C-alpha positions as CSV (number, residue, x, y, z in Angstrom):
1,X,30.8,11.2,27.8
2,X,30.2,8.6,30.6
3,X,27.8,5.6,30.3
4,X,25.0,7.4,32.2
5,X,25.1,10.3,29.8
6,X,25.1,8.0,26.8
7,X,22.0,6.1,28.3
8,X,20.1,9.4,28.6
9,X,21.1,10.2,25.0
10,X,19.6,6.9,23.9
11,X,16.5,7.5,25.7
12,X,16.1,10.8,24.0
13,X,16.7,9.5,20.6
14,X,14.2,6.7,21.2
15,X,11.5,9.3,21.8
16,X,11.1,8.8,25.5
17,X,9.2,11.9,27.0
18,X,8.9,10.7,30.5
19,X,10.2,8.2,33.0
20,X,8.1,6.9,35.8
21,X,10.3,6.2,38.8
22,X,11.8,6.9,42.1
23,X,15.4,7.9,42.8
24,X,17.6,5.5,44.6
25,X,20.8,3.5,44.3
26,X,22.9,3.9,41.2
27,X,19.8,4.8,39.1
28,X,20.5,8.3,40.6
29,X,23.3,8.6,38.1
30,X,20.6,8.8,35.4
31,X,18.2,10.9,37.5
32,X,21.0,13.5,38.0
33,X,21.1,14.1,34.2
34,X,17.2,14.4,33.7
35,X,16.9,18.0,34.5
36,X,19.1,19.0,31.6
37,X,17.5,16.5,29.3
38,X,14.1,16.5,27.3
39,X,12.8,13.8,29.5
40,X,10.4,14.5,32.4
41,X,10.4,12.5,35.6
42,X,7.1,11.4,37.0
43,X,7.8,10.5,40.6
44,X,4.9,9.2,42.5
45,X,5.0,8.2,46.0
46,X,6.3,4.8,45.6
47,X,7.6,2.3,43.0
48,X,4.2,0.4,42.8
49,X,2.4,3.4,41.4
50,X,5.3,4.2,39.1
51,X,5.1,0.7,37.8
52,X,1.4,0.9,37.0
53,X,1.9,4.2,35.3
54,X,4.6,2.9,33.1
55,X,2.4,-0.2,32.2
56,X,-0.6,1.9,31.4
57,X,1.6,4.3,29.2
58,X,2.7,1.2,27.3
59,X,-0.7,-0.2,27.0
60,X,-2.4,3.0,25.9
61,X,0.4,4.3,23.5
62,X,2.0,1.1,22.2
63,X,5.4,2.6,23.1
64,X,7.3,1.3,26.0
65,X,6.6,2.9,29.3
66,X,9.9,3.4,31.2
67,X,10.2,2.4,34.8
68,X,13.2,3.3,36.9
69,X,14.4,2.9,40.4
70,X,16.5,1.1,42.9
71,X,16.7,-2.7,42.5
72,X,15.3,-4.0,45.9
73,X,12.2,-1.8,45.4
74,X,11.7,-2.3,41.7
75,X,12.0,-6.1,42.5
76,X,9.2,-5.8,45.1
77,X,6.8,-2.9,45.0
78,X,7.5,-2.3,41.4
79,X,6.6,-5.8,40.4
80,X,2.8,-5.0,40.5
81,X,3.0,-3.1,37.2
82,X,5.5,-5.4,35.6
83,X,3.3,-8.4,36.3
84,X,0.4,-6.7,34.8
85,X,2.4,-5.8,31.8
86,X,3.5,-9.3,31.3
87,X,0.0,-10.8,31.4
88,X,-1.7,-7.9,29.6
89,X,0.9,-7.7,26.9
90,X,2.0,-4.0,27.6
91,X,5.5,-2.8,26.5
92,X,7.6,-1.6,29.6
93,X,11.3,-1.1,29.9
94,X,12.6,-1.2,33.4
95,X,15.9,0.5,34.3
96,X,17.3,-0.6,37.6
97,X,20.4,-1.6,39.5
98,X,21.5,-4.3,42.0
99,X,22.6,-1.9,44.9
100,X,26.1,-3.2,44.7
101,X,28.7,-2.1,47.2
102,X,31.9,-2.9,45.4
103,X,34.3,-4.8,47.7
104,X,31.7,-4.9,50.4
105,X,29.1,-6.8,48.4
106,X,30.2,-10.1,49.9
107,X,30.4,-9.0,53.5
108,X,27.0,-9.4,55.1
109,X,25.5,-7.2,52.3
110,X,23.0,-4.4,52.9
111,X,20.4,-4.1,50.0
112,X,22.8,-5.9,47.7
113,X,20.8,-7.7,45.0
114,X,23.2,-9.2,42.5
115,X,22.8,-12.7,43.8
116,X,25.9,-13.3,46.0
117,X,25.6,-15.2,49.3
118,X,23.6,-13.3,51.8
119,X,22.1,-10.9,49.3
120,X,19.0,-10.8,47.1
121,X,18.9,-12.2,43.5
122,X,17.3,-9.4,41.6
123,X,18.1,-11.1,38.2
124,X,16.1,-14.2,39.2
125,X,13.2,-12.0,40.5
126,X,13.0,-10.1,37.3
127,X,13.4,-13.1,35.1
128,X,10.2,-14.5,36.6
129,X,8.1,-11.5,35.2
130,X,9.9,-10.1,32.2
131,X,10.2,-11.2,28.6
132,X,13.8,-10.7,28.8
133,X,16.4,-9.1,31.2
134,X,20.1,-8.0,31.0
135,X,22.7,-7.5,33.7
136,X,25.5,-5.8,31.6
137,X,29.0,-5.2,33.1
138,X,30.6,-2.9,30.6
139,X,29.7,0.5,29.2
140,X,29.1,-0.8,25.6
141,X,27.1,-3.8,26.9
142,X,25.0,-1.4,29.1
143,X,24.0,0.8,26.0
144,X,23.4,-2.3,23.8
145,X,21.3,-3.9,26.5
146,X,19.0,-0.7,26.7
147,X,18.6,-0.9,23.0
148,X,17.7,-4.5,23.1
149,X,15.2,-4.0,26.0
150,X,13.4,-1.4,23.8
151,X,13.4,-3.8,20.8
152,X,12.2,-6.8,22.7
153,X,9.5,-4.8,24.6
154,X,7.6,-4.3,21.4
155,X,8.7,-7.2,19.2
156,X,6.1,-10.0,18.8
157,X,3.8,-10.1,21.8
158,X,4.6,-6.9,23.7
159,X,5.7,-7.1,27.4
160,X,8.1,-5.9,30.0
161,X,11.9,-6.1,29.8
162,X,14.6,-5.0,32.3
163,X,18.2,-3.7,32.4
164,X,20.0,-4.1,35.7
165,X,22.8,-1.5,35.7
166,X,26.3,-2.3,37.0
167,X,27.4,-0.1,39.8
168,X,30.7,0.8,38.2
169,X,29.9,0.8,34.5
170,X,27.3,3.6,34.7
171,X,30.0,6.1,35.6
172,X,32.7,4.8,33.4
173,X,33.8,6.7,30.1
174,X,31.7,5.5,27.1
175,X,34.2,4.6,24.2
176,X,33.9,6.4,20.9
177,X,34.6,3.0,19.2
178,X,34.3,-0.5,20.3
179,X,34.4,-4.1,19.1
180,X,31.6,-5.3,18.9
181,X,30.1,-2.1,17.8
182,X,27.4,-0.3,19.4
183,X,24.9,0.6,16.6
184,X,22.7,3.6,16.1
185,X,19.7,3.5,18.6
186,X,16.9,3.8,16.1
187,X,18.6,1.1,13.8
188,X,19.2,-1.4,16.6
189,X,15.7,-1.1,18.0
190,X,13.8,-1.6,14.6
191,X,11.2,-4.3,14.5
192,X,9.2,-5.9,11.7
193,X,5.5,-7.0,11.7
194,X,4.7,-10.6,11.2
195,X,1.8,-11.7,8.9
196,X,-0.1,-14.9,8.3
197,X,0.4,-17.0,5.2
198,X,-1.8,-16.6,2.2
199,X,-3.0,-20.2,2.5
200,X,-4.2,-19.6,6.1
201,X,-5.9,-16.4,5.1
202,X,-7.7,-18.3,2.3
203,X,-8.8,-21.0,4.6
204,X,-10.1,-18.5,7.1
205,X,-12.1,-16.5,4.5
206,X,-13.5,-19.6,3.2
207,X,-14.8,-20.6,6.6
208,X,-16.2,-17.2,7.2
209,X,-17.9,-17.0,3.8
210,X,-19.5,-20.3,4.5
211,X,-20.8,-19.4,8.0
212,X,-24.3,-18.5,8.7
213,X,-23.8,-17.3,12.2
214,X,-20.3,-15.8,12.4
215,X,-19.0,-14.2,15.6
216,X,-15.6,-12.4,16.3
217,X,-14.1,-12.5,19.7
218,X,-11.9,-9.5,20.0
219,X,-9.2,-9.6,22.7
220,X,-6.4,-7.4,24.1
221,X,-4.2,-8.1,21.1
222,X,-6.4,-5.8,19.1
223,X,-5.5,-3.0,21.5
224,X,-1.8,-4.1,21.4
225,X,-1.9,-3.9,17.6
226,X,-4.0,-0.8,17.3
227,X,-6.1,-2.9,14.8
228,X,-9.3,-1.1,15.4
229,X,-10.2,-0.2,11.8
230,X,-9.1,-3.5,10.5
231,X,-11.4,-5.3,13.0
232,X,-14.4,-3.2,11.9
233,X,-13.6,-3.9,8.3
234,X,-13.6,-7.7,8.9
235,X,-16.9,-7.4,10.8
236,X,-18.6,-5.5,8.1
237,X,-17.1,-7.5,5.3
238,X,-18.3,-10.9,6.7
239,X,-21.3,-9.3,8.5
240,X,-20.1,-10.8,11.8
241,X,-21.2,-9.9,15.3
242,X,-18.3,-8.7,17.5
243,X,-18.0,-9.5,21.3
244,X,-14.9,-8.8,23.4
245,X,-13.0,-10.3,26.2
246,X,-12.6,-8.4,29.5
247,X,-9.3,-6.9,28.3
248,X,-10.6,-6.4,24.8
249,X,-13.4,-4.1,25.9
250,X,-13.3,-0.9,23.7
251,X,-11.5,-2.5,20.8
252,X,-14.9,-2.1,19.1
253,X,-17.6,0.5,19.7
254,X,-20.3,-1.1,21.8
255,X,-22.9,1.1,20.1
256,X,-22.0,-0.3,16.7
257,X,-24.8,-2.2,15.0
258,X,-22.7,-5.4,15.1
259,X,-21.5,-5.1,18.7
260,X,-22.7,-7.7,21.1
261,X,-20.9,-6.9,24.4
262,X,-18.4,-8.6,26.8
263,X,-18.1,-12.4,27.2
264,X,-17.0,-14.2,30.3
265,X,-18.3,-15.5,33.5
266,X,-19.3,-12.0,34.7
267,X,-19.9,-10.7,31.2
268,X,-23.1,-10.1,29.3
269,X,-25.5,-13.0,29.0
270,X,-26.4,-11.7,25.5
271,X,-22.6,-11.7,24.3
272,X,-22.1,-15.3,25.8
273,X,-25.2,-16.6,24.0
274,X,-23.9,-15.1,20.7
275,X,-20.7,-17.1,21.0
276,X,-22.7,-20.3,21.9
277,X,-24.9,-19.8,18.9
278,X,-22.2,-19.1,16.4
279,X,-21.2,-21.7,13.7
280,X,-17.9,-20.0,13.1
281,X,-15.8,-18.1,15.6
282,X,-12.9,-15.7,14.7
283,X,-10.9,-15.3,17.9
284,X,-8.4,-12.3,17.6
285,X,-5.7,-11.6,20.1
286,X,-7.5,-13.4,22.9
287,X,-5.8,-16.3,24.8
288,X,-9.2,-17.5,26.0
289,X,-8.4,-17.6,29.7
290,X,-10.9,-19.4,32.2
291,X,-12.8,-16.1,32.8
292,X,-13.3,-15.6,29.0
293,X,-14.5,-19.1,28.5
294,X,-16.9,-19.3,31.4
295,X,-14.6,-21.9,33.0
296,X,-14.8,-24.1,30.1
297,X,-18.6,-24.5,30.3
298,X,-19.4,-27.4,27.9
299,X,-22.2,-25.6,26.2
300,X,-20.3,-22.3,25.7
301,X,-17.7,-23.0,23.0
302,X,-17.9,-26.5,21.3
303,X,-14.9,-27.2,18.9
304,X,-16.7,-30.2,17.5
305,X,-19.6,-28.2,16.3
306,X,-18.2,-24.8,15.6
307,X,-15.4,-23.7,13.2
308,X,-12.7,-21.9,15.1
309,X,-10.3,-19.5,13.5
310,X,-7.6,-18.3,15.9
311,X,-5.6,-15.2,15.1
312,X,-2.7,-14.4,17.5
313,X,0.8,-12.9,17.3
314,X,2.2,-15.9,19.3
315,X,1.9,-19.3,17.6
316,X,1.7,-21.0,21.0
317,X,-1.6,-19.3,21.8
318,X,-3.5,-20.2,18.6
319,X,-5.4,-23.4,19.5
320,X,-4.0,-23.3,23.0
321,X,-7.3,-23.7,24.9
322,X,-9.6,-24.9,22.2
323,X,-8.5,-26.8,19.1
324,X,-8.5,-24.4,16.1
325,X,-9.5,-25.3,12.5
326,X,-7.3,-22.4,11.2
327,X,-4.5,-20.4,12.7
328,X,-3.6,-16.9,11.6
329,X,-0.2,-16.2,13.1
330,X,1.0,-12.6,12.9
331,X,0.2,-9.2,14.1
332,X,-3.6,-8.6,14.4
333,X,-3.6,-5.6,12.1
334,X,-2.0,-7.7,9.4
335,X,-4.2,-10.7,9.8
336,X,-7.4,-8.6,9.8
337,X,-6.3,-6.5,6.9
338,X,-5.6,-9.5,4.7
339,X,-8.8,-11.2,5.9
340,X,-11.0,-8.3,5.1
341,X,-9.6,-8.2,1.5
342,X,-10.0,-11.9,1.0
343,X,-13.7,-12.4,1.0
344,X,-17.1,-11.1,2.3
345,X,-20.7,-12.2,2.6
346,X,-24.1,-11.2,4.0
347,X,-26.3,-12.8,6.5
348,X,-29.6,-11.9,8.2
349,X,-28.5,-13.1,11.6
350,X,-25.7,-11.0,13.1
351,X,-27.2,-7.5,13.2
352,X,-30.5,-8.7,14.7
353,X,-28.8,-10.9,17.2
354,X,-26.2,-8.3,18.2
355,X,-29.0,-5.8,18.7
356,X,-30.7,-8.3,21.1
357,X,-27.5,-9.0,22.9
358,X,-26.9,-5.2,23.6
359,X,-30.0,-5.3,25.8
360,X,-27.7,-6.7,28.4
361,X,-26.1,-3.3,28.8
362,X,-29.3,-2.2,30.7
363,X,-31.1,-3.5,33.7
364,X,-34.0,-2.0,35.7
365,X,-31.6,-1.0,38.5
366,X,-29.8,1.3,36.1
367,X,-32.8,3.7,36.4
368,X,-33.2,3.6,40.2
369,X,-33.1,6.8,42.2
370,X,-32.4,4.9,45.4
371,X,-30.0,6.2,48.0
372,X,-27.3,4.8,48.7
373,X,-26.7,4.6,45.0
374,X,-27.1,1.4,43.3
375,X,-23.8,0.5,41.5
376,X,-25.7,-0.1,38.3
377,X,-27.1,3.4,38.3
378,X,-23.7,4.8,39.3
379,X,-22.2,3.3,36.1
380,X,-25.0,4.8,34.0
381,X,-24.1,8.2,35.5
382,X,-20.5,7.6,34.5
383,X,-21.5,6.7,31.1
384,X,-23.2,10.1,30.6
385,X,-19.8,11.8,30.7
386,X,-18.0,9.3,28.5
387,X,-17.5,10.2,24.9
388,X,-14.9,9.2,22.2
389,X,-12.5,11.6,23.9
390,X,-12.7,10.0,27.3
391,X,-10.6,7.2,28.8
392,X,-12.0,5.1,31.7
393,X,-9.7,3.1,33.9
394,X,-11.3,0.2,35.9
395,X,-9.8,-1.4,39.0
396,X,-10.1,-5.0,40.1
397,X,-13.1,-6.2,42.1
398,X,-16.9,-5.7,41.9
399,X,-16.4,-2.2,40.4
400,X,-14.8,-3.7,37.2
401,X,-17.6,-6.0,36.6
402,X,-20.3,-3.4,37.1
403,X,-18.5,-1.3,34.5
404,X,-18.0,-4.1,32.0
405,X,-21.7,-4.8,32.0
406,X,-23.3,-1.4,32.2
407,X,-20.8,1.0,30.7
408,X,-21.6,0.9,26.9
409,X,-18.5,2.6,25.4
410,X,-19.1,4.7,22.3
411,X,-15.7,4.3,20.7
412,X,-12.4,2.4,20.7
413,X,-9.7,3.1,23.3
414,X,-12.1,4.5,25.9
415,X,-11.8,1.7,28.5
416,X,-9.0,-0.2,30.1
417,X,-9.0,-2.4,33.1
418,X,-6.8,-4.2,35.5
419,X,-7.0,-7.7,34.1
420,X,-3.6,-9.2,33.3
421,X,-2.7,-10.2,36.8
422,X,-5.6,-8.2,38.0
423,X,-4.2,-6.4,41.1
424,X,-6.2,-3.9,43.1
425,X,-5.0,-0.3,43.2
426,X,-4.4,-0.2,39.4
427,X,-7.0,2.3,38.2
428,X,-5.9,5.4,40.0
429,X,-2.2,5.5,38.9
430,X,-3.3,4.3,35.4
431,X,-5.7,7.2,35.3
432,X,-2.9,9.6,36.0
433,X,-0.7,8.0,33.4
434,X,-3.5,8.1,30.8
435,X,-4.0,11.9,31.5
436,X,-0.2,12.5,31.0
437,X,-0.2,10.6,27.7
438,X,-3.3,12.0,26.1
439,X,-5.4,15.2,26.0
440,X,-8.5,13.2,26.8
441,X,-10.7,13.4,29.8
442,X,-9.9,10.5,32.1
443,X,-12.1,8.8,34.7
444,X,-10.6,6.3,37.1
445,X,-13.0,4.0,38.8
446,X,-12.2,2.0,41.9
447,X,-13.7,0.6,45.1
448,X,-12.7,2.1,48.4
449,X,-10.3,-0.8,48.9
450,X,-8.4,-0.4,45.6
451,X,-8.5,3.4,45.8
452,X,-6.9,3.6,49.2
453,X,-4.1,1.4,48.1
454,X,-2.7,4.0,45.5
455,X,-4.6,7.2,46.4
456,X,-1.4,9.2,46.7
457,X,-1.4,9.2,42.8
458,X,-4.0,11.9,43.2
459,X,-1.1,14.0,44.5
460,X,1.0,13.2,41.5
461,X,-1.8,14.4,39.2
462,X,-1.8,17.7,41.1
463,X,1.9,18.0,40.8
464,X,1.9,17.4,37.0
465,X,-1.1,19.5,36.2
466,X,-3.4,16.9,35.0
467,X,-7.1,16.7,36.1
468,X,-8.5,13.1,35.9
469,X,-11.7,12.3,37.7
470,X,-11.5,9.6,40.3
471,X,-14.7,7.8,41.3
472,X,-14.6,5.8,44.5
473,X,-17.5,3.3,44.4
474,X,-17.5,3.1,48.3
475,X,-19.2,0.3,50.1
476,X,-16.6,0.4,53.1
477,X,-15.5,-3.1,52.5
478,X,-13.8,-5.6,50.1
479,X,-17.1,-5.9,48.4
480,X,-16.3,-8.9,46.2
481,X,-14.8,-10.9,49.0
482,X,-17.5,-9.9,51.5
483,X,-20.2,-11.1,49.2
484,X,-18.5,-14.6,49.1
485,X,-19.5,-14.9,52.8
486,X,-22.1,-17.5,53.7
487,X,-23.0,-15.6,56.8
488,X,-21.8,-12.2,58.2
489,X,-18.2,-12.2,59.6
490,X,-17.6,-15.6,57.8
491,X,-14.4,-14.3,56.2
492,X,-11.9,-12.1,58.2
493,X,-10.6,-8.8,57.0
494,X,-13.5,-7.7,54.7
495,X,-14.7,-4.6,56.4
496,X,-13.0,-1.1,56.3
497,X,-13.0,2.1,58.4
498,X,-15.2,4.6,56.8
499,X,-12.6,7.0,55.3
500,X,-13.6,10.4,54.1
501,X,-11.9,10.4,50.7
502,X,-13.2,13.8,49.8
503,X,-11.1,15.4,52.7
504,X,-8.2,13.2,51.6
505,X,-8.4,14.6,48.2
506,X,-8.3,18.1,49.4
507,X,-5.2,17.4,51.5
508,X,-3.5,16.3,48.2
509,X,-4.5,19.7,46.6
510,X,-7.3,18.2,44.6
511,X,-11.1,18.7,44.9
512,X,-13.2,16.3,46.7
513,X,-16.9,15.7,47.2
514,X,-19.0,13.0,48.8
515,X,-22.2,12.0,47.0
516,X,-25.1,9.8,48.2
517,X,-27.7,10.0,45.5
518,X,-27.7,9.5,41.7
519,X,-28.3,13.1,41.0
520,X,-25.5,14.3,43.2
521,X,-23.2,11.9,41.4
522,X,-24.3,13.1,38.0
523,X,-23.7,16.7,39.0
524,X,-20.3,15.9,40.6
525,X,-19.2,14.1,37.4
526,X,-20.3,17.0,35.3
527,X,-18.5,19.6,37.4
528,X,-15.3,17.5,37.5
529,X,-15.1,17.6,33.8
530,X,-14.7,21.4,33.8
531,X,-12.3,21.6,36.7
532,X,-8.6,22.3,36.2
533,X,-7.8,20.1,39.2
534,X,-8.1,16.4,39.8
535,X,-11.4,15.5,41.5
536,X,-12.2,12.7,43.8
537,X,-15.8,11.7,44.0
538,X,-16.6,9.6,47.1
539,X,-19.8,7.8,45.9
540,X,-21.6,5.9,48.6
541,X,-23.2,2.7,47.0
542,X,-25.7,0.2,48.1
543,X,-23.5,-2.7,49.5
544,X,-26.5,-5.1,49.3
545,X,-26.3,-5.4,45.5
546,X,-24.6,-8.8,45.0
547,X,-22.4,-8.6,42.0
548,X,-21.9,-12.3,41.4
549,X,-25.5,-13.3,42.0
550,X,-26.6,-10.4,39.5
551,X,-24.0,-10.7,36.8
552,X,-22.8,-14.3,36.6
553,X,-23.7,-15.9,33.3
554,X,-25.8,-18.9,32.9
555,X,-22.8,-20.8,31.4
556,X,-20.6,-19.9,34.5
557,X,-23.4,-21.2,36.8
558,X,-23.6,-24.4,34.9
559,X,-20.0,-25.2,36.0
560,X,-20.7,-24.3,39.7
561,X,-19.9,-20.6,39.8
562,X,-16.2,-21.1,40.8
563,X,-14.5,-18.2,42.7
564,X,-12.7,-15.8,40.3
């Protein structure tokens, strides 16, 4: 058995069902073995799409998504998904190589990426975006490095890791015995869950018991932990209203009696006011970035007036942005489970105020029959086909904020958005990945700018027999940037050619339709749900609806409405 064969054996033992990648360089040594293995290869049209698919797989399942490909392209195109994984806490394991040329590597190198003079330095590139990376040089180091990559991807705060294969070691024989030993794959990758101290749990429970207006801010860490039931148990034990961050949307059903919506600069006004009115805040798995905190608006969160309990897997994050009174350091599921068992109280405030806050999910425009379609109404048509067995993926830009505000999700794990690094082009490959990983109906939503960046993922869906629905909210422009203009043509590069995405879809082997009225959009969404093929719905929306002016919170406006 050579090293490549041993690596594939490790991947199988670790339960890897699919690899997202593109053949090239010495990674071909692994790809050559996949047809005889139990592992499927998902090969989109480039490494960018593969990296997003791997990131979404990790985010959705909690198991590392595996990205593989040639070093220079994993370290360029493939960085998009790895950056999102780092900032969105998604477990990803990247397997790549440095395109080494043996004795030729120091002679005006071509593609060589190990860091010698004249070449690229892939280890340094990956070090900038991964939690950990390894560049092993021997067969035993290579297998051990892969094991550690899987371990570190999920240990503590999840994120991306990488193994850079040595050009020679991957084809060398793997020894039966070695010193130091290479341990069993399952044993070497085992991890343990951290939990907060009993003293801190008692302090947090006491603060929540004493609160008259308790509010929980649920972040992406609840997704990462899978702590949905535990979150609901704490909310109901302490009768606390629950709001979410952008990345925390769908950690709590937005139809629940205690749900208050999404906070942030372009979040719900009702949710933001709940946080401002609270006398105690339990922040769970949320780092409180500037978009979450309305860019530190002074009247939004006030540590000198509110008790703040911050639960996070990373001790550096608790009390990072706002001083915390209590820190619960550990996995969100452990912290919430212990907190639910430690106390409980009633109040007459949370349910009534949460009900009022949920009114922000609707605006008069949501009922408009105008054509072109108002984006608010477009989201409500999408909402009609979303149930607990649906996953919605949202791209970056105006479309994401329309969805955050007007898509009221009925269950957990029904919405995921580009919001770690927040790159455009995320939603479409993410939708394909979600369809591959689950049996759920998947709806990917993007603007025409973001969809065009990665629309070849539609072809990947066709090839693998999954049938997501792709909704293009088409205003033939970079809508968010266009709406930052003071006068027309004030900013260069915001207008697009009017592309017929329905015909593009048909060329990929999918179905495609162009819709211009709310009724047509509703019919197309219903039809797409019954098709056995991916469907692209090119929805023409009213480009005059100004997202920022419509959705910015009063707290965000109070600090000047800074550009996102």
